[in-house]
N, C-alpha and C positions, 0 to 999 in steps of 0.2 A: 296265421291268417294275414292276407294281403291288405294293403291300405284300402283298396276298392271294396274288398269283402267286409272290412271293418265298417266302412261307411254304409254299405248295403245292409249290414246287420244291426244298424241303429246308432252307431257312433256318429256324432255330428261333426266332430273335428278330430283329426289325428295330427299330433304335434311330434316332430322329431326330437330326440334327446341325444345330444352330442356326447361323445366319449370324453371330451375335455372342453373347457372354456378357454377362450382366447385372452380374456382380460379379468382382472379381479372384480371389476364392477359387474360383470356378467355372473360371476359366482355368487356375489351378494344378492343380485336381483333374482337369480334362480332360487336362492334360499327363501327369500320373501314370497315368491310366487308359489313355491312348494308348500310353504306354511299357510298362506292365505287361500289359495285356490286349488291346491293339489296338482299343479302343473309344474313338471320338473324343469323344463327348459323353454319358456315362452319366447326367448330370443332366437331360437333355432329357426332358420329360414325354411326348413322343410315342413310343409303343412299340407294336409288334405282336408277339403271342406265339403260338406253335404250341400249341394246346390240349393235345395229347398230351404235350408236355413239361411243361406246368404241372401236369398230373395226377400227375407223378412226384415232386412236392414236397409234403411234409407241411404245412409252414407257409409261406405265400407271403411274409410279411414279419413282422418283430418290432417294427417302428416305421414310421410313415408316411414314405415316402421317394420318392414318385412313381415307384416301380419301380426305383430305383437299387440297392437291396439285392438284388432279384431279378436285375437285370442282372449284377451282380458274381458272384452265385451261378452264373448261367448261364456266365459266362466261366470260373470255376473248374471247372465240370463239363464244359468243352470243348464247349459247344453251338455250333452254327454261328450266328454273329452277323453280320447285315448292317446297313446304315445307309442313311438317306435324308436329303436336305437339308430343313431346316425354316426358313422365313423368319419370323423373329420379328415378331409383330404383324400378319402378312399373313393368317394362317389357311391357309397353303398348305404342303403336305408333298409332296415329290417323291422318288420312288424309281424310277430309270430313266426310262421314258417314262410311267409312271402318275402321276397327281396326285391328292392328297386335298385337299379343301377342307373346312374345319371351320366349321360354322355355329354360330350362337349358341345354338340350342336343339335342333337336329336331330342333333347328333353329327357324324360324319364320313361323307362319301360319296365314292365313287371316280369320277373323271373320266378318260376315256381321252385 
């Protein structure tokens, strides 16, 4: 299922899950997040949000955090959170059978 289909099917937030972490602190934080909120990689920058859920939040962030603050807020508010594999350095994001390829200037596009 693609990221957009996940969101249309009821998932409120889709979070990327990288195949490796860049720093030991990211590994530790991922362990804590998985334990407390069942979110495998809240520090991954690849995220898809349901717009109707974003509209319920007064302030999307209080500091620049690549969406981590918003992801943890979503978990506390019991949003439906899904995930997809992100291959670090490849530009490929996979959620079910849908694949996103991220271009250098064009943003992201969906490939079936």
